[in-house]
PDB file as gemmi writes it, atoms N, CA and C in Angstrom:
CRYST1    1.000    1.000    1.000  90.00  90.00  90.00 P 1                      
ATOM      1  N   MET A   1      -4.443  15.186  -1.904  1.00  0.00           N  
ATOM      2  CA  MET A   1      -2.946  14.756  -1.041  1.00  0.00           C  
ATOM      3  C   MET A   1      -2.330  13.471  -1.621  1.00  0.00           C  
ATOM      4  N   GLU A   2      -2.329  13.284  -2.812  1.00  0.00           N  
ATOM      5  CA  GLU A   2      -1.827  12.063  -3.360  1.00  0.00           C  
ATOM      6  C   GLU A   2      -0.257  11.622  -3.002  1.00  0.00           C  
ATOM      7  N   ASN A   3       0.468  12.708  -2.397  1.00  0.00           N  
ATOM      8  CA  ASN A   3       1.641  12.894  -1.977  1.00  0.00           C  
ATOM      9  C   ASN A   3       1.989  11.933  -0.713  1.00  0.00           C  
ATOM     10  N   VAL A   4       2.101  10.704  -0.838  1.00  0.00           N  
ATOM     11  CA  VAL A   4       2.462   9.851   0.237  1.00  0.00           C  
ATOM     12  C   VAL A   4       3.029  10.133   1.214  1.00  0.00           C  
ATOM     13  N   SER A   5       4.155  10.930   1.107  1.00  0.00           N  
ATOM     14  CA  SER A   5       5.041  11.356   2.088  1.00  0.00           C  
ATOM     15  C   SER A   5       4.167  12.368   2.831  1.00  0.00           C  
ATOM     16  N   ARG A   6       3.545  13.168   2.185  1.00  0.00           N  
ATOM     17  CA  ARG A   6       2.610  14.134   3.467  1.00  0.00           C  
ATOM     18  C   ARG A   6       1.408  13.516   4.080  1.00  0.00           C  
ATOM     19  N   LEU A   7       0.924  12.248   3.092  1.00  0.00           N  
ATOM     20  CA  LEU A   7       0.161  11.559   4.102  1.00  0.00           C  
ATOM     21  C   LEU A   7       0.506  10.867   5.336  1.00  0.00           C  
ATOM     22  N   ARG A   8       1.938  10.168   5.015  1.00  0.00           N  
ATOM     23  CA  ARG A   8       2.313   9.578   6.233  1.00  0.00           C  
ATOM     24  C   ARG A   8       2.547  10.349   7.427  1.00  0.00           C  
ATOM     25  N   TRP A   9       3.053  11.760   7.053  1.00  0.00           N  
ATOM     26  CA  TRP A   9       3.418  12.776   7.966  1.00  0.00           C  
ATOM     27  C   TRP A   9       2.037  13.018   8.759  1.00  0.00           C  
ATOM     28  N   ALA A  10       0.900  13.332   8.024  1.00  0.00           N  
ATOM     29  CA  ALA A  10      -0.387  13.476   8.529  1.00  0.00           C  
ATOM     30  C   ALA A  10      -0.892  12.211   9.474  1.00  0.00           C  
ATOM     31  N   CYS A  11      -0.366  11.490   9.222  1.00  0.00           N  
ATOM     32  CA  CYS A  11      -0.953   9.980  10.033  1.00  0.00           C  
ATOM     33  C   CYS A  11      -0.132   9.898  11.246  1.00  0.00           C  
ATOM     34  N   ARG A  12       1.002  10.543  11.372  1.00  0.00           N  
ATOM     35  CA  ARG A  12       1.742  10.448  12.682  1.00  0.00           C  
ATOM     36  C   ARG A  12       1.130  11.384  13.654  1.00  0.00           C  
ATOM     37  N   ARG A  13       0.287  10.911  14.450  1.00  0.00           N  
ATOM     38  CA  ARG A  13      -0.604  11.773  15.569  1.00  0.00           C  
ATOM     39  C   ARG A  13       0.104  11.641  17.096  1.00  0.00           C  
ATOM     40  N   GLY A  14      -0.341  12.269  17.986  1.00  0.00           N  
ATOM     41  CA  GLY A  14       0.178  12.416  19.211  1.00  0.00           C  
ATOM     42  C   GLY A  14      -0.297  11.174  19.874  1.00  0.00           C  
ATOM     43  N   MET A  15      -0.883  10.289  19.313  1.00  0.00           N  
ATOM     44  CA  MET A  15      -0.839   9.142  20.065  1.00  0.00           C  
ATOM     45  C   MET A  15      -0.567   7.729  19.549  1.00  0.00           C  
ATOM     46  N   LEU A  16       0.652   7.010  20.369  1.00  0.00           N  
ATOM     47  CA  LEU A  16       0.905   5.749  19.765  1.00  0.00           C  
ATOM     48  C   LEU A  16      -0.296   4.941  18.961  1.00  0.00           C  
ATOM     49  N   GLU A  17      -1.222   4.754  19.663  1.00  0.00           N  
ATOM     50  CA  GLU A  17      -2.372   3.662  19.391  1.00  0.00           C  
ATOM     51  C   GLU A  17      -2.602   4.083  18.001  1.00  0.00           C  
ATOM     52  N   LEU A  18      -2.987   5.366  17.669  1.00  0.00           N  
ATOM     53  CA  LEU A  18      -3.352   5.782  16.288  1.00  0.00           C  
ATOM     54  C   LEU A  18      -2.279   5.910  15.306  1.00  0.00           C  
ATOM     55  N   ASP A  19      -1.245   5.796  15.652  1.00  0.00           N  
ATOM     56  CA  ASP A  19       0.216   5.509  14.855  1.00  0.00           C  
ATOM     57  C   ASP A  19       0.225   4.294  14.240  1.00  0.00           C  
ATOM     58  N   VAL A  20      -0.196   3.304  15.399  1.00  0.00           N  
ATOM     59  CA  VAL A  20      -0.364   2.003  14.933  1.00  0.00           C  
ATOM     60  C   VAL A  20      -1.253   1.235  14.026  1.00  0.00           C  
ATOM     61  N   ILE A  21      -2.267   2.117  14.047  1.00  0.00           N  
ATOM     62  CA  ILE A  21      -3.598   1.865  13.301  1.00  0.00           C  
ATOM     63  C   ILE A  21      -2.952   2.458  11.974  1.00  0.00           C  
ATOM     64  N   PHE A  22      -2.816   3.722  11.867  1.00  0.00           N  
ATOM     65  CA  PHE A  22      -2.813   4.525  10.357  1.00  0.00           C  
ATOM     66  C   PHE A  22      -1.544   4.308   9.650  1.00  0.00           C  
ATOM     67  N   MET A  23      -0.214   4.053  10.280  1.00  0.00           N  
ATOM     68  CA  MET A  23       0.921   3.773   9.266  1.00  0.00           C  
ATOM     69  C   MET A  23       0.660   2.406   8.713  1.00  0.00           C  
ATOM     70  N   PRO A  24       0.240   1.401   9.181  1.00  0.00           N  
ATOM     71  CA  PRO A  24       0.159   0.240   8.448  1.00  0.00           C  
ATOM     72  C   PRO A  24      -0.753   0.263   7.360  1.00  0.00           C  
ATOM     73  N   PHE A  25      -1.813   0.996   7.734  1.00  0.00           N  
ATOM     74  CA  PHE A  25      -2.978   1.130   6.593  1.00  0.00           C  
ATOM     75  C   PHE A  25      -2.583   1.807   5.502  1.00  0.00           C  
ATOM     76  N   VAL A  26      -1.891   3.025   5.847  1.00  0.00           N  
ATOM     77  CA  VAL A  26      -1.443   3.859   4.532  1.00  0.00           C  
ATOM     78  C   VAL A  26      -0.041   3.088   3.890  1.00  0.00           C  
ATOM     79  N   GLU A  27       0.705   2.451   4.532  1.00  0.00           N  
ATOM     80  CA  GLU A  27       1.956   1.667   3.916  1.00  0.00           C  
ATOM     81  C   GLU A  27       1.207   0.483   3.100  1.00  0.00           C  
ATOM     82  N   ASN A  28       0.111  -0.135   3.417  1.00  0.00           N  
ATOM     83  CA  ASN A  28      -0.106  -1.282   2.943  1.00  0.00           C  
ATOM     84  C   ASN A  28      -1.425  -1.388   2.027  1.00  0.00           C  
ATOM     85  N   HIS A  29      -2.296  -0.318   2.310  1.00  0.00           N  
ATOM     86  CA  HIS A  29      -3.875  -0.424   1.661  1.00  0.00           C  
ATOM     87  C   HIS A  29      -4.157   1.062   0.990  1.00  0.00           C  
ATOM     88  N   TYR A  30      -3.466   2.043   1.497  1.00  0.00           N  
ATOM     89  CA  TYR A  30      -3.989   3.369   0.810  1.00  0.00           C  
ATOM     90  C   TYR A  30      -4.109   3.444  -0.664  1.00  0.00           C  
ATOM     91  N   LEU A  31      -3.084   3.164  -1.030  1.00  0.00           N  
ATOM     92  CA  LEU A  31      -2.990   3.435  -2.661  1.00  0.00           C  
ATOM     93  C   LEU A  31      -3.757   2.724  -3.128  1.00  0.00           C  
ATOM     94  N   GLN A  32      -4.297   1.473  -2.875  1.00  0.00           N  
ATOM     95  CA  GLN A  32      -5.347   0.872  -3.666  1.00  0.00           C  
ATOM     96  C   GLN A  32      -6.737   1.130  -3.615  1.00  0.00           C  
ATOM     97  N   LEU A  33      -7.077   2.180  -2.630  1.00  0.00           N  
ATOM     98  CA  LEU A  33      -8.234   2.682  -2.429  1.00  0.00           C  
ATOM     99  C   LEU A  33      -8.868   3.327  -3.653  1.00  0.00           C  
ATOM    100  N   PRO A  34     -10.167   3.269  -3.917  1.00  0.00           N  
ATOM    101  CA  PRO A  34     -10.666   4.070  -5.061  1.00  0.00           C  
ATOM    102  C   PRO A  34     -10.553   5.644  -4.307  1.00  0.00           C  
ATOM    103  N   GLN A  35     -10.678   6.498  -5.416  1.00  0.00           N  
ATOM    104  CA  GLN A  35     -10.363   8.007  -5.004  1.00  0.00           C  
ATOM    105  C   GLN A  35     -11.357   8.511  -3.890  1.00  0.00           C  
ATOM    106  N   SER A  36     -12.695   8.041  -4.177  1.00  0.00           N  
ATOM    107  CA  SER A  36     -13.645   8.619  -3.036  1.00  0.00           C  
ATOM    108  C   SER A  36     -13.206   8.058  -1.470  1.00  0.00           C  
ATOM    109  N   GLU A  37     -12.810   6.775  -1.643  1.00  0.00           N  
ATOM    110  CA  GLU A  37     -12.443   6.411  -0.260  1.00  0.00           C  
ATOM    111  C   GLU A  37     -10.997   7.212   0.571  1.00  0.00           C  
ATOM    112  N   LYS A  38     -10.126   7.526  -0.601  1.00  0.00           N  
ATOM    113  CA  LYS A  38      -8.891   8.070  -0.289  1.00  0.00           C  
ATOM    114  C   LYS A  38      -9.288   9.555   0.231  1.00  0.00           C  
ATOM    115  N   ASP A  39     -10.493  10.398  -0.299  1.00  0.00           N  
ATOM    116  CA  ASP A  39     -10.833  11.503  -0.090  1.00  0.00           C  
ATOM    117  C   ASP A  39     -11.650  11.298   1.608  1.00  0.00           C  
ATOM    118  N   VAL A  40     -12.062  10.395   1.853  1.00  0.00           N  
ATOM    119  CA  VAL A  40     -12.894  10.041   2.948  1.00  0.00           C  
ATOM    120  C   VAL A  40     -11.763   9.978   4.211  1.00  0.00           C  
ATOM    121  N   PHE A  41     -10.597   9.047   3.940  1.00  0.00           N  
ATOM    122  CA  PHE A  41      -9.800   8.914   4.716  1.00  0.00           C  
ATOM    123  C   PHE A  41      -8.952  10.482   5.017  1.00  0.00           C  
ATOM    124  N   GLN A  42      -8.599  11.089   3.888  1.00  0.00           N  
ATOM    125  CA  GLN A  42      -8.023  12.386   4.126  1.00  0.00           C  
ATOM    126  C   GLN A  42      -8.855  13.243   5.189  1.00  0.00           C  
ATOM    127  N   ARG A  43     -10.193  13.304   4.964  1.00  0.00           N  
ATOM    128  CA  ARG A  43     -10.763  14.235   5.628  1.00  0.00           C  
ATOM    129  C   ARG A  43     -11.042  13.497   7.210  1.00  0.00           C  
ATOM    130  N   LEU A  44     -10.930  12.131   7.484  1.00  0.00           N  
ATOM    131  CA  LEU A  44     -10.922  11.485   8.938  1.00  0.00           C  
ATOM    132  C   LEU A  44      -9.706  11.965   9.502  1.00  0.00           C  
ATOM    133  N   LEU A  45      -8.506  12.051   8.583  1.00  0.00           N  
ATOM    134  CA  LEU A  45      -7.443  12.526   9.422  1.00  0.00           C  
ATOM    135  C   LEU A  45      -7.460  13.921  10.014  1.00  0.00           C  
ATOM    136  N   ASN A  46      -8.331  14.852   9.512  1.00  0.00           N  
ATOM    137  CA  ASN A  46      -8.657  15.955  10.076  1.00  0.00           C  
ATOM    138  C   ASN A  46      -9.269  16.147  11.631  1.00  0.00           C  
ATOM    139  N   ALA A  47      -9.862  14.928  11.869  1.00  0.00           N  
ATOM    140  CA  ALA A  47     -10.509  14.723  13.060  1.00  0.00           C  
ATOM    141  C   ALA A  47      -9.581  14.915  14.374  1.00  0.00           C  
ATOM    142  N   ASP A  48     -10.101  15.617  15.694  1.00  0.00           N  
ATOM    143  CA  ASP A  48      -9.311  15.377  16.388  1.00  0.00           C  
ATOM    144  C   ASP A  48      -8.847  14.067  17.301  1.00  0.00           C  
ATOM    145  N   ASP A  49      -7.764  13.870  17.691  1.00  0.00           N  
ATOM    146  CA  ASP A  49      -7.238  12.589  18.169  1.00  0.00           C  
ATOM    147  C   ASP A  49      -7.772  12.162  19.178  1.00  0.00           C  
ATOM    148  N   PRO A  50      -8.859  12.656  20.327  1.00  0.00           N  
ATOM    149  CA  PRO A  50      -9.456  12.181  21.239  1.00  0.00           C  
ATOM    150  C   PRO A  50     -10.696  11.448  20.637  1.00  0.00           C  
ATOM    151  N   ASP A  51     -10.941  12.078  19.570  1.00  0.00           N  
ATOM    152  CA  ASP A  51     -12.354  11.275  18.815  1.00  0.00           C  
ATOM    153  C   ASP A  51     -11.819  10.355  17.995  1.00  0.00           C  
ATOM    154  N   LEU A  52     -10.837  10.461  17.322  1.00  0.00           N  
ATOM    155  CA  LEU A  52     -10.185   9.324  16.225  1.00  0.00           C  
ATOM    156  C   LEU A  52     -10.172   7.925  17.442  1.00  0.00           C  
ATOM    157  N   TYR A  53      -9.452   8.408  18.616  1.00  0.00           N  
ATOM    158  CA  TYR A  53      -9.119   7.295  19.570  1.00  0.00           C  
ATOM    159  C   TYR A  53     -10.516   6.274  20.030  1.00  0.00           C  
ATOM    160  N   ALA A  54     -11.274   7.553  20.406  1.00  0.00           N  
ATOM    161  CA  ALA A  54     -12.691   6.936  20.859  1.00  0.00           C  
ATOM    162  C   ALA A  54     -13.384   6.040  19.847  1.00  0.00           C  
ATOM    163  N   TRP A  55     -13.434   6.404  18.456  1.00  0.00           N  
ATOM    164  CA  TRP A  55     -13.815   5.502  17.590  1.00  0.00           C  
ATOM    165  C   TRP A  55     -13.390   4.448  17.071  1.00  0.00           C  
ATOM    166  N   PHE A  56     -11.793   4.714  16.974  1.00  0.00           N  
ATOM    167  CA  PHE A  56     -11.338   3.364  16.556  1.00  0.00           C  
ATOM    168  C   PHE A  56     -11.234   2.010  17.768  1.00  0.00           C  
ATOM    169  N   MET A  57     -11.050   2.874  18.764  1.00  0.00           N  
ATOM    170  CA  MET A  57     -11.106   1.641  20.145  1.00  0.00           C  
ATOM    171  C   MET A  57     -12.443   1.368  20.468  1.00  0.00           C  
ATOM    172  N   GLY A  58     -13.521   1.758  19.899  1.00  0.00           N  
ATOM    173  CA  GLY A  58     -14.745   1.273  19.920  1.00  0.00           C  
ATOM    174  C   GLY A  58     -15.507   2.102  21.403  1.00  0.00           C  
ATOM    175  N   HIS A  59     -14.713   2.953  21.679  1.00  0.00           N  
ATOM    176  CA  HIS A  59     -15.496   3.530  22.997  1.00  0.00           C  
ATOM    177  C   HIS A  59     -16.827   4.481  22.604  1.00  0.00           C  
ATOM    178  N   GLN A  60     -16.676   4.867  21.689  1.00  0.00           N  
ATOM    179  CA  GLN A  60     -17.845   5.702  20.818  1.00  0.00           C  
ATOM    180  C   GLN A  60     -18.199   5.450  19.372  1.00  0.00           C  
ATOM    181  N   THR A  61     -19.314   5.698  18.910  1.00  0.00           N  
ATOM    182  CA  THR A  61     -19.745   5.560  17.697  1.00  0.00           C  
ATOM    183  C   THR A  61     -19.634   6.764  16.981  1.00  0.00           C  
ATOM    184  N   CYS A  62     -19.138   6.787  15.945  1.00  0.00           N  
ATOM    185  CA  CYS A  62     -19.001   7.625  14.745  1.00  0.00           C  
ATOM    186  C   CYS A  62     -20.389   8.175  14.249  1.00  0.00           C  
ATOM    187  N   ASP A  63     -20.834   9.438  14.220  1.00  0.00           N  
ATOM    188  CA  ASP A  63     -21.955  10.070  13.593  1.00  0.00           C  
ATOM    189  C   ASP A  63     -21.776  10.078  12.216  1.00  0.00           C  
ATOM    190  N   ASP A  64     -20.810  10.268  11.591  1.00  0.00           N  
ATOM    191  CA  ASP A  64     -20.711  10.350  10.062  1.00  0.00           C  
ATOM    192  C   ASP A  64     -20.645   9.190   9.474  1.00  0.00           C  
ATOM    193  N   PRO A  65     -21.327   8.595   8.770  1.00  0.00           N  
ATOM    194  CA  PRO A  65     -21.579   7.482   8.254  1.00  0.00           C  
ATOM    195  C   PRO A  65     -20.386   7.144   7.126  1.00  0.00           C  
ATOM    196  N   GLU A  66     -19.833   8.068   6.722  1.00  0.00           N  
ATOM    197  CA  GLU A  66     -18.573   7.972   5.876  1.00  0.00           C  
ATOM    198  C   GLU A  66     -17.564   7.342   6.484  1.00  0.00           C  
ATOM    199  N   PHE A  67     -17.401   8.139   7.826  1.00  0.00           N  
ATOM    200  CA  PHE A  67     -16.020   7.881   8.597  1.00  0.00           C  
ATOM    201  C   PHE A  67     -16.392   6.352   9.097  1.00  0.00           C  
ATOM    202  N   ALA A  68     -17.305   6.640   9.480  1.00  0.00           N  
ATOM    203  CA  ALA A  68     -17.671   4.887  10.352  1.00  0.00           C  
ATOM    204  C   ALA A  68     -17.455   3.814   9.419  1.00  0.00           C  
ATOM    205  N   LYS A  69     -17.675   3.880   7.852  1.00  0.00           N  
ATOM    206  CA  LYS A  69     -17.355   2.788   7.198  1.00  0.00           C  
ATOM    207  C   LYS A  69     -16.077   2.607   7.011  1.00  0.00           C  
ATOM    208  N   MET A  70     -15.392   3.868   7.133  1.00  0.00           N  
ATOM    209  CA  MET A  70     -13.377   3.915   6.673  1.00  0.00           C  
ATOM    210  C   MET A  70     -13.068   3.345   7.961  1.00  0.00           C  
ATOM    211  N   ILE A  71     -13.720   3.739   9.195  1.00  0.00           N  
ATOM    212  CA  ILE A  71     -13.114   3.013  10.302  1.00  0.00           C  
ATOM    213  C   ILE A  71     -13.163   1.528   9.949  1.00  0.00           C  
ATOM    214  N   LYS A  72     -14.076   0.769   9.846  1.00  0.00           N  
ATOM    215  CA  LYS A  72     -14.582  -0.365   9.870  1.00  0.00           C  
ATOM    216  C   LYS A  72     -13.501  -1.044   8.734  1.00  0.00           C  
ATOM    217  N   LYS A  73     -13.375  -0.257   7.742  1.00  0.00           N  
ATOM    218  CA  LYS A  73     -12.446  -0.733   6.684  1.00  0.00           C  
ATOM    219  C   LYS A  73     -11.119  -1.044   7.211  1.00  0.00           C  
ATOM    220  N   ILE A  74     -10.883  -0.085   7.651  1.00  0.00           N  
ATOM    221  CA  ILE A  74      -9.165   0.344   8.433  1.00  0.00           C  
ATOM    222  C   ILE A  74      -8.931  -1.171   9.020  1.00  0.00           C  
ATOM    223  N   HIS A  75      -9.836  -1.123   9.860  1.00  0.00           N  
ATOM    224  CA  HIS A  75      -9.979  -2.396  11.069  1.00  0.00           C  
ATOM    225  C   HIS A  75      -9.707  -3.611  10.258  1.00  0.00           C  
ATOM    226  N   LYS A  76     -10.778  -3.852   9.430  1.00  0.00           N  
ATOM    227  CA  LYS A  76     -10.623  -5.052   8.540  1.00  0.00           C  
ATOM    228  C   LYS A  76      -9.246  -5.383   7.846  1.00  0.00           C  
ATOM    229  N   LEU A  77      -8.819  -4.182   7.019  1.00  0.00           N  
ATOM    230  CA  LEU A  77      -7.655  -4.506   6.363  1.00  0.00           C  
ATOM    231  C   LEU A  77      -6.378  -4.506   7.189  1.00  0.00           C  
ATOM    232  N   ASN A  78      -6.271  -4.110   8.190  1.00  0.00           N  
ATOM    233  CA  ASN A  78      -5.280  -4.101   9.333  1.00  0.00           C  
ATOM    234  C   ASN A  78      -5.153  -5.449  10.075  1.00  0.00           C  
ATOM    235  N   GLY A  79      -6.449  -6.187   9.847  1.00  0.00           N  
ATOM    236  CA  GLY A  79      -6.537  -7.345  10.381  1.00  0.00           C  
ATOM    237  C   GLY A  79      -6.952  -7.341  11.985  1.00  0.00           C  
ATOM    238  N   ALA A  80      -7.670  -6.220  12.597  1.00  0.00           N  
ATOM    239  CA  ALA A  80      -8.133  -6.031  13.768  1.00  0.00           C  
ATOM    240  C   ALA A  80      -9.503  -6.993  14.081  1.00  0.00           C  
ATOM    241  N   LEU A  81      -9.430  -7.267  15.234  1.00  0.00           N  
ATOM    242  CA  LEU A  81     -10.691  -8.084  15.567  1.00  0.00           C  
ATOM    243  C   LEU A  81     -11.917  -7.088  16.002  1.00  0.00           C  
ATOM    244  N   VAL A  82     -11.806  -5.866  16.111  1.00  0.00           N  
ATOM    245  CA  VAL A  82     -12.872  -4.901  16.367  1.00  0.00           C  
ATOM    246  C   VAL A  82     -13.766  -4.999  15.332  1.00  0.00           C  
TER     247      VAL A  82                                                      
END                                                                             
């Protein structure tokens, strides 16, 4: 899914909190990722919104180590304090 327009659409979620996390990441950092991390990010977008919310807000720990690493990277690149 290298089509960034389609990726932007996939990042539009049912929760504003997730939009605020995903959209700046896609706009500012996604294209510079190595393909392996792009693949992980695209798989991460298939997760359910409640799970994504819990993982990104720190309410739950993600059991998938690749997802957990990507979540940390997104927070870091977006400048989050989490």
